[in-house]
C-alpha positions as CSV (number, residue, x, y, z in Angstrom):
1,M,-30.6,10.1,25.0
2,G,-31.7,13.8,24.5
3,V,-34.4,13.1,22.2
4,R,-35.9,10.3,24.0
5,R,-35.8,12.2,27.2
6,R,-37.4,15.1,25.6
7,L,-40.3,13.0,24.2
8,L,-40.6,11.2,27.8
9,R,-40.7,14.6,29.4
10,E,-43.5,15.9,26.8
11,L,-45.4,12.7,27.5
12,L,-45.5,12.9,31.3
13,S,-45.8,16.6,31.2
14,S,-49.1,16.1,29.3
15,M,-50.3,14.2,32.3
16,K,-52.1,16.6,34.8
17,Y,-50.5,15.2,37.8
18,I,-46.8,16.4,37.4
19,K,-45.8,20.1,37.7
20,N,-43.1,21.7,35.7
21,L,-41.2,18.5,34.8
22,K,-37.6,19.2,33.4
23,E,-35.4,16.8,31.3
24,Q,-32.9,16.7,34.0
25,Q,-35.3,15.1,36.4
26,I,-35.7,12.0,34.3
27,K,-33.5,8.9,34.2
28,A,-34.8,6.4,31.9
29,S,-34.1,3.1,30.0
30,L,-37.3,2.7,27.9
31,W,-36.1,-0.6,26.3
32,R,-35.7,-1.9,29.5
33,G,-39.1,-0.5,30.7
34,E,-37.5,1.5,33.5
35,A,-37.7,5.3,34.6
36,T,-37.0,7.2,37.5
37,L,-38.3,10.7,38.1
38,C,-36.3,12.6,40.6
39,N,-37.5,15.5,42.9
40,I,-41.1,15.7,41.5
41,E,-43.7,18.2,42.5
42,F,-47.3,17.3,41.9
43,E,-50.2,19.5,40.9
44,P,-52.5,19.7,44.0
45,V,-55.8,20.0,42.4
46,P,-55.8,17.0,40.2
47,L,-54.3,15.0,42.8
48,Q,-57.0,16.1,45.2
49,Q,-59.5,15.0,42.8
50,L,-57.8,11.7,42.3
51,V,-57.7,10.9,46.2
52,Y,-61.0,12.6,46.9
53,D,-62.9,9.3,47.7
54,F,-60.2,8.4,50.2
55,F,-59.5,11.8,52.0
56,P,-62.0,13.2,54.5
57,C,-63.8,16.2,53.0
58,G,-62.2,18.6,55.2
59,L,-58.5,18.0,54.1
60,E,-57.4,20.0,51.1
61,I,-53.9,19.2,49.6
62,V,-51.8,22.2,49.1
63,S,-48.6,20.7,47.9
64,A,-47.2,17.3,47.2
65,R,-43.8,16.1,46.2
66,A,-41.6,13.1,46.0
67,T,-37.8,12.7,46.1
68,E,-38.1,9.9,43.7
69,V,-40.9,8.2,41.4
70,S,-39.8,4.8,39.8
71,V,-41.9,3.2,37.0
72,R,-41.1,-0.4,35.9
73,I,-43.2,-1.5,32.7
74,P,-42.7,-5.1,31.8
75,W,-42.9,-5.1,28.0
76,H,-42.5,-8.5,27.3
77,H,-45.2,-9.3,29.8
78,I,-47.3,-6.4,29.6
79,M,-50.6,-8.4,29.2
80,T,-49.9,-10.6,32.3
81,Q,-47.9,-8.7,34.7
82,S,-48.5,-5.2,36.3
83,V,-46.9,-1.8,35.7
84,V,-45.3,-0.9,39.0
85,V,-45.1,2.6,40.2
86,V,-43.1,3.4,43.5
87,A,-42.8,6.8,45.1
88,H,-40.2,7.5,47.7
89,N,-40.3,10.0,50.5
90,V,-43.6,11.6,49.6
91,E,-44.5,14.9,51.4
92,V,-47.9,16.1,51.2
93,E,-49.2,19.4,52.9
94,V,-52.9,19.6,53.6
95,V,-55.1,22.3,55.2
96,V,-58.0,21.3,57.5
97,H,-61.0,23.0,56.4
98,C,-64.2,23.8,58.9
99,E,-67.5,22.7,58.0
100,D,-68.6,26.3,57.5
101,D,-66.0,27.2,55.0
102,A,-68.1,28.2,51.9
103,E,-65.4,28.2,49.3
104,W,-64.2,24.7,50.2
105,E,-67.6,23.4,50.1
106,E,-67.9,24.9,46.6
107,Q,-64.8,22.8,45.8
108,V,-66.1,19.6,47.3
109,A,-69.4,20.0,45.5
110,K,-67.4,20.2,42.0
111,M,-65.5,17.2,42.8
112,Q,-68.5,15.2,43.8
113,R,-70.1,16.1,40.3
114,R,-67.0,14.8,38.4
């Protein structure tokens, strides 16, 4: 399991949303298409960019974590069934910015240009 777990960690770590993923946080059965990530911390900036259209402009994500993220990949029906990702016990810490916060306005402008 060590090699597969290490490869999965490398793959998931290359994604910009997960912060400091360790092999011990991963439980996986790749052949069954199931993986569970425990005590995950997310990178706030990429997460902010991902949810920018849904959050009001005055809310900045400072930190985010989940006690568990489960992924189910239906390998045998990959073209007809959805990949399911479920996050449990998600905590998101945000800061409210005033309209006259110039630094925050600059960050918002960068997100709008993406």
